[in-house]
C-alpha positions in Angstrom: 2.8 24.2 38.6 1.4 22.6 35.4 0.8 18.9 35.8 2.8 16.5 33.6 -0.4 14.8 32.6 -4.1 14.5 33.3 -6.3 11.5 32.7 -10.1 11.4 33.0 -12.4 8.4 32.8 -16.1 8.1 32.2 -18.4 5.1 31.7 -21.2 5.2 29.1 -22.3 3.4 26.0 -21.2 3.8 22.4 -24.8 4.6 21.4 -24.8 7.6 23.8 -21.6 9.1 22.4 -23.3 11.6 20.0 -22.1 15.1 20.3 -19.1 16.3 22.2 -16.9 14.6 24.7 -15.4 17.4 26.8 -13.5 17.6 30.0 -12.3 21.0 31.6 -8.9 22.0 30.4 -8.6 19.2 27.9 -9.3 18.8 24.2 -13.0 18.7 23.2 -13.9 15.9 20.8 -16.9 16.1 18.5 -18.1 12.7 17.5 -20.4 11.9 14.5 -23.9 10.6 15.1 -23.1 7.4 13.3 -19.8 6.7 15.1 -21.1 3.6 17.0 -22.3 2.0 13.7 -19.0 2.8 12.1 -17.1 1.2 14.9 -19.4 -1.8 15.6 -20.8 -2.4 12.1 -24.5 -2.9 11.5 -25.0 -5.3 14.4 -26.6 -3.4 17.3 -25.4 -5.9 19.9 -22.6 -3.7 21.2 -24.4 -0.3 21.1 -25.8 -0.6 24.6 -22.8 -2.4 26.2 -20.9 -0.2 28.7 -17.7 1.4 27.5 -15.0 3.4 29.2 -14.0 6.7 27.7 -10.5 7.7 28.6 -9.3 11.3 27.9 -5.7 12.1 28.4 -3.6 15.3 28.2 0.1 15.8 28.4 1.7 19.2 28.6 3.9 20.3 25.8 7.1 20.0 27.8 6.8 16.2 27.9 10.1 14.8 26.6 8.7 11.8 24.7 6.3 14.1 22.9 9.1 16.5 21.9 11.7 13.9 20.7 11.3 15.0 17.1 8.5 17.6 17.4 8.0 21.0 18.9 4.3 21.2 19.8 2.5 24.5 20.5 -0.2 22.5 22.2 -0.1 19.7 24.7 -0.7 16.2 23.4 -4.3 15.1 23.8 -6.0 11.8 23.2 -9.2 9.9 23.5 -9.7 6.1 23.8 -12.6 3.7 24.2 -12.5 0.4 26.0 -15.0 -2.3 26.4 -14.9 -4.8 29.2 -12.9 -7.1 26.9 -10.3 -4.6 25.8 -9.6 -1.5 23.6 -12.0 -0.5 20.9 -10.0 0.5 17.9 -11.3 3.6 16.1 -9.5 3.9 12.7 -10.1 4.4 9.0 -13.4 6.2 9.5 -15.0 7.4 6.3 -15.1 11.2 5.8 -18.8 11.4 6.8 -17.9 9.9 10.2 -14.7 11.9 10.9 -14.0 13.0 14.4 -13.3 16.7 15.1 -11.0 17.6 18.0 -10.5 21.1 19.4 -7.0 21.2 20.9 -6.1 24.0 23.3 -2.9 25.9 22.5 -0.3 26.5 25.2 -0.9 29.9 26.9 2.5 31.2 25.6 1.6 30.2 22.0 -1.8 31.7 22.3 -0.4 35.0 23.5 2.0 35.1 20.5 -0.7 34.6 17.9 -1.4 37.9 16.3 -1.7 37.1 12.6 -5.0 36.8 10.9 -4.0 33.5 9.4 -1.9 31.0 11.3 -0.2 28.0 9.7 -0.7 24.8 11.9 0.0 21.1 11.4 -1.6 18.2 13.2 0.5 15.2 14.2 -0.6 12.0 15.9 1.2 9.2 17.6 1.0 5.9 15.7 1.1 3.2 18.3 2.0 0.5 15.6 5.1 2.2 14.3 5.9 4.2 17.4 6.3 7.4 15.3 4.6 10.8 14.8 2.6 10.9 11.6 0.3 13.4 9.8 -1.9 11.3 7.4 -5.5 10.9 8.3 -5.4 14.2 10.3 -6.0 17.7 9.1 -6.4 21.2 10.5 -9.9 22.6 9.8 -10.1 25.7 12.0 -8.5 27.8 14.7 -9.0 30.6 17.2 -6.4 32.4 19.3 -6.7 29.6 21.9 -7.6 26.4 20.1 -6.9 24.5 16.8 -9.6 22.2 15.5 -8.6 19.1 13.6 -10.5 16.5 11.6 -9.4 12.9 11.9 -10.3 9.4 10.8 -9.0 7.7 13.9 -8.3 8.1 17.6 -4.9 8.3 19.3 -2.9 11.1 20.8 -2.7 14.4 18.8 -0.5 17.5 19.0 -0.4 20.8 17.1 2.8 22.2 15.5 3.4 25.6 14.0 3.6 25.0 10.3 6.7 26.0 8.3 5.1 26.7 5.0 3.7 30.0 3.8 0.3 31.1 4.9 -2.2 29.6 2.5 -0.6 26.2 2.5 -3.0 23.2 3.0 -2.7 23.4 6.8 -3.4 27.1 7.0 -6.7 28.2 8.4 -8.3 31.5 9.2 -8.6 32.6 12.8 -12.1 32.7 14.2 -13.3 29.4 12.6 -15.1 27.3 15.2 -16.8 24.0 15.6 -20.2 23.7 17.4 -20.4 21.5 20.4 -23.1 19.2 21.7 -23.5 17.4 25.0 -20.7 16.5 27.4 -20.0 13.2 29.0 -19.6 13.8 32.8 -16.3 12.5 34.3 -16.4 9.7 36.7 -13.0 10.4 38.1 -10.3 13.0 37.5 -6.8 12.3 38.5 -4.1 14.8 37.5 -0.6 13.5 37.9 1.9 15.9 39.3 
């Protein structure tokens, strides 16, 4: 049986979050080398303070995720928390964008046989409690993953696009994003 959700936590510092945050069976997140400076500003005080990294994954049959959307991936998210609360990651400049490789559902992966697939990225806006697409774009895909670029962190899902191949969300299969180092998980607690 596929679990409803998975959550993984790791403890590290923002300064050490260069490269890829990756946990087995979940989205891989490629962070820019200057992410800590973008989040904290030029003051280096917070760079070495401990932060919690929370990765989450919900399977595509989750009812709240499908209220107005049909995802061909699960919904995946990444959050950072300091000891005093959430660290908001939003409105990053393009040179600090975050790349997320989101696994497609196995059924969706098996059905992909076109050279070009048309995908759309949606994210959950916690302020408006609605799915949105601004600040998030598809930049690559393989038969098993779709890679997006985003200016913020929240929960993301992939939809099959409705436009013709070649639309702005269309990408060629086989495009990939390189990965760096992984943050080892402290705990892993799948929820049945």
